C-alpha positions as CSV (number, residue, x, y, z in Angstrom):
1,M,0.0,0.0,0.0
2,L,3.0,2.3,0.5
3,C,5.3,3.5,-2.2
4,K,9.1,3.4,-1.6
5,N,9.1,7.0,-0.4
6,N,6.2,6.6,1.9
7,Y,7.6,3.4,3.3
8,A,10.9,5.2,4.0
9,R,9.2,8.1,5.7
10,F,6.9,5.9,7.8
11,G,9.7,5.7,10.5
12,D,9.6,9.4,10.9
13,L,6.0,9.1,12.4
14,V,7.6,7.9,15.6
15,R,8.6,11.6,16.3
16,F,5.0,12.9,15.8
17,G,2.9,12.6,18.9
18,G,3.7,9.2,20.2
19,I,0.9,7.5,18.3
20,V,3.4,5.3,16.2
21,Y,6.2,3.7,18.1
22,K,9.0,1.2,17.4
23,T,8.5,-2.2,18.9
24,K,11.0,-3.8,21.3
25,D,12.2,-7.4,21.7
26,D,12.3,-9.3,24.9
27,D,15.6,-7.6,25.9
28,G,14.2,-4.1,25.5
29,N,16.0,-3.4,22.2
30,K,14.2,-1.7,19.4
31,V,13.4,-4.0,16.5
32,K,14.3,-2.6,13.1
33,A,11.3,-2.0,10.7
34,K,8.6,-3.1,13.2
35,Y,6.1,-0.5,14.5
36,G,3.1,-0.4,16.7
37,L,0.2,2.0,17.1
38,N,-0.7,3.4,20.5
39,M,-4.5,3.1,20.2
40,K,-5.2,5.1,23.4
41,R,-3.2,8.1,22.1
42,A,-4.8,7.7,18.6
43,K,-8.3,7.8,20.2
44,E,-7.3,10.8,22.3
45,F,-6.2,12.6,19.1
46,F,-9.3,11.7,17.1
47,S,-11.5,12.8,20.1
48,G,-9.7,16.2,20.3
49,Q,-8.0,15.5,23.6
50,R,-4.4,15.2,22.3
51,E,-2.3,17.5,20.2
52,I,0.3,16.2,17.8
53,P,3.1,18.0,16.1
54,V,2.7,18.5,12.3
55,Q,6.1,20.2,11.9
56,I,9.3,19.6,13.8
57,T,12.8,21.1,13.6
58,L,15.4,18.5,14.3
59,N,19.0,19.0,15.2
60,Q,20.6,16.7,12.6
61,I,23.8,16.2,14.8
62,T,22.2,15.4,18.1
63,N,18.9,14.0,16.8
64,E,17.1,16.4,19.3
65,I,13.8,18.1,18.5
66,I,14.4,21.8,19.0
67,D,11.1,23.2,17.8
68,S,7.6,21.9,16.9
69,H,4.2,23.1,15.9
70,Y,1.3,21.2,17.5
71,V,-2.3,20.9,16.3
72,K,-5.5,19.1,17.2
73,V,-7.8,17.1,15.0
74,N,-10.1,20.1,14.6
75,D,-7.3,21.8,12.7
76,F,-7.8,19.3,9.9
77,P,-11.3,20.2,8.5
78,T,-11.4,17.3,6.0
79,L,-10.3,14.8,8.6
80,N,-12.6,16.3,11.2
81,N,-15.6,15.8,8.9
82,L,-14.9,12.0,9.0
83,I,-15.0,11.8,12.8
84,T,-18.2,11.1,14.7
85,A,-19.2,13.0,17.9
86,E,-17.8,10.0,19.8
87,G,-14.4,10.5,18.1
88,L,-14.7,7.4,15.8
89,Y,-13.8,7.3,12.1
90,D,-17.0,7.3,10.0
91,Y,-16.1,5.5,6.8
92,D,-19.7,5.8,5.5
93,T,-19.2,9.5,4.9
94,L,-16.7,8.6,2.1
95,L,-19.3,6.5,0.2
């Protein structure tokens, strides 16, 4: 479902709001190319209770985030139209 560029950029989502995370093995080491979704944080975002960064400035040497711009789901009018009052994705609105 993802093209090569999208697949390569998917790992960057780990930096944006803690919804996507890298999985760890039994020893606590991060596993390469395996990700998870924090469903609690995703639900908080879609219900308008959590902000996520849409833009970050990264120090390329230290890998530290030095600036970011946060938004809520309401800042995405098209996405917001697909969310029910309960914060659930309403796929019927696309049909």
